[in-house]
Residue frames relative to the residue before (quaternion, step in Angstrom):
aa qw qx qy qz dx dy dz
M 1.0000 0.0000 0.0000 0.0000 0.00 0.00 0.00
S 0.4717 -0.6734 0.5141 0.2444 3.46 -1.12 0.88
F 0.6493 -0.5115 0.3775 0.4174 3.59 -1.30 0.23
A 0.6215 0.5140 -0.3403 0.4834 3.60 1.01 -0.83
G 0.6509 0.5218 -0.3133 0.4537 3.60 0.86 -0.85
G 0.6531 0.5129 -0.3136 0.4605 3.56 1.00 -0.80
I 0.6108 0.5593 -0.3140 0.4643 3.51 1.06 -0.77
I 0.7024 0.4806 -0.2697 0.4504 3.49 0.87 -0.97
V 0.6014 0.5207 -0.3513 0.4937 3.54 1.14 -0.79
F 0.6552 0.5407 -0.3285 0.4130 3.60 0.82 -1.05
V 0.6812 0.5040 -0.2946 0.4419 3.63 0.80 -1.08
L 0.6713 0.4861 -0.3080 0.4671 3.56 0.95 -0.95
A 0.6523 0.5109 -0.3079 0.4677 3.57 0.95 -0.88
W 0.6542 0.5042 -0.3337 0.4544 3.60 0.92 -0.75
W 0.6696 0.4763 -0.3374 0.4593 3.69 0.79 -0.72
I 0.6521 0.5177 -0.3144 0.4559 3.54 1.02 -0.84
S 0.6141 0.5337 -0.3052 0.4949 3.56 1.13 -0.87
F 0.6671 0.5422 -0.2822 0.4259 3.54 0.80 -1.10
F 0.7116 0.4329 -0.2733 0.4812 3.60 0.89 -0.90
A 0.5829 0.5773 -0.3402 0.4595 3.56 1.28 -0.45
V 0.7549 0.3511 -0.2032 0.5153 3.63 0.92 -0.89
L 0.4623 0.7115 -0.4553 0.2698 3.65 1.08 -0.21
P 0.7505 0.3975 -0.2653 0.4565 3.67 0.76 -0.76
I 0.5111 0.6735 -0.4237 0.3251 3.57 1.14 -0.23
G 0.8602 0.1383 -0.1204 0.4759 3.59 -0.87 0.95
V 0.5290 0.6543 -0.4255 0.3331 3.68 1.19 0.01
R 0.1129 -0.7639 0.6309 0.0748 3.55 -0.91 0.82
G 0.4095 -0.7076 0.5254 0.2357 3.59 -1.04 0.84
Q 0.6225 -0.5356 0.4012 0.4058 3.59 -1.22 0.50
W 0.6125 0.5905 -0.3557 0.3868 3.68 0.99 -0.62
E 0.6342 0.5830 -0.3303 0.3858 3.54 1.15 -0.82
D 0.7871 0.2288 -0.1632 0.5492 3.67 1.00 -0.42
D 0.4590 -0.6972 0.4337 0.3392 3.65 1.22 0.34
S 0.4733 0.6350 -0.4922 0.3613 3.56 0.64 0.95
T 0.1634 0.8296 -0.5126 0.1492 3.59 0.98 0.74
V 0.2863 -0.7587 0.5611 0.1658 3.52 -0.72 0.99
P 0.4948 -0.6543 0.4542 0.3474 3.70 -0.65 0.91
G 0.8001 0.2763 -0.2588 0.4653 3.46 -1.11 0.92
T 0.6771 0.4383 -0.3123 0.5020 3.67 1.21 0.07
E 0.5721 -0.5633 0.4599 0.3794 3.58 -1.27 0.41
E 0.5470 -0.6402 0.4396 0.3126 3.58 -1.05 0.93
A 0.6956 0.4689 -0.2840 0.4643 3.61 1.08 -0.64
A 0.4488 0.6887 -0.4833 0.3011 3.57 1.14 0.02
P 0.5222 -0.6585 0.4365 0.3214 3.64 -0.98 0.72
K 0.4558 -0.6860 0.4983 0.2710 3.44 -0.99 0.96
N 0.8035 -0.0111 0.0480 0.5933 3.57 0.82 -0.96
P 0.1407 -0.8643 0.4686 0.1163 3.61 0.15 1.17
M 0.2940 -0.8023 0.4769 0.2059 3.61 1.18 -0.23
L 0.0559 0.8709 -0.4836 0.0672 3.64 1.00 0.85
V 0.6375 0.5270 -0.3167 0.4643 3.61 0.95 -0.96
K 0.6514 0.5260 -0.2891 0.4641 3.64 0.87 -0.99
K 0.7185 0.4700 -0.2297 0.4584 3.57 0.93 -1.03
A 0.5773 0.5585 -0.3431 0.4869 3.54 1.37 -0.51
I 0.6600 0.5018 -0.3088 0.4661 3.52 0.96 -0.93
W 0.6554 0.5257 -0.3052 0.4482 3.56 1.01 -0.81
A 0.6536 0.4873 -0.3092 0.4897 3.51 1.11 -0.79
S 0.6053 0.5425 -0.3605 0.4576 3.62 0.99 -0.64
A 0.6816 0.4739 -0.3128 0.4615 3.61 0.93 -0.87
G 0.6357 0.5168 -0.3314 0.4680 3.55 1.06 -0.65
A 0.6561 0.5100 -0.3146 0.4587 3.57 0.97 -0.84
V 0.6114 0.5420 -0.3638 0.4474 3.62 1.06 -0.71
V 0.6593 0.4997 -0.3067 0.4708 3.57 0.95 -0.96
V 0.6867 0.4623 -0.3243 0.4578 3.67 0.77 -0.81
T 0.6474 0.5173 -0.3329 0.4499 3.62 1.01 -0.79
A 0.6297 0.5381 -0.3102 0.4666 3.56 1.10 -0.78
L 0.6246 0.5343 -0.2962 0.4864 3.58 1.02 -0.83
A 0.6808 0.4808 -0.2834 0.4744 3.55 0.85 -1.03
A 0.6421 0.5151 -0.3445 0.4513 3.63 1.01 -0.82
L 0.6959 0.4578 -0.2876 0.4728 3.60 1.05 -0.65
I 0.6974 0.4637 -0.2771 0.4710 3.69 0.98 -0.75
I 0.6782 0.5551 -0.3280 0.3525 3.63 0.64 -1.12
P 0.6963 0.4374 -0.3380 0.4579 3.73 0.78 -0.70
R 0.6219 0.5351 -0.3417 0.4585 3.64 1.06 -0.53
V 0.6806 0.4592 -0.3145 0.4765 3.54 1.02 -0.66
L 0.6474 0.5095 -0.3216 0.4668 3.61 1.06 -0.63
A 0.6126 0.5680 -0.3281 0.4409 3.61 1.19 -0.49
L 0.5605 0.6371 -0.3670 0.3811 3.56 1.27 -0.46
């Protein structure tokens, strides 16, 4: 896999991983009656985006590494 191909696989894997971990552990404002006036009741109270971006990066590294190992073997067939 070329460097550009690796970057493309990483970016796609990162976004897919990010959307997969995004709903994990999120509690809405309505769940503990702490709704801020002017906001949606279902808005997340603490979305933990930095933590989820780190998890998405770790997942993307794993997927990219697997793709780097598998793609050359498949193309050699």
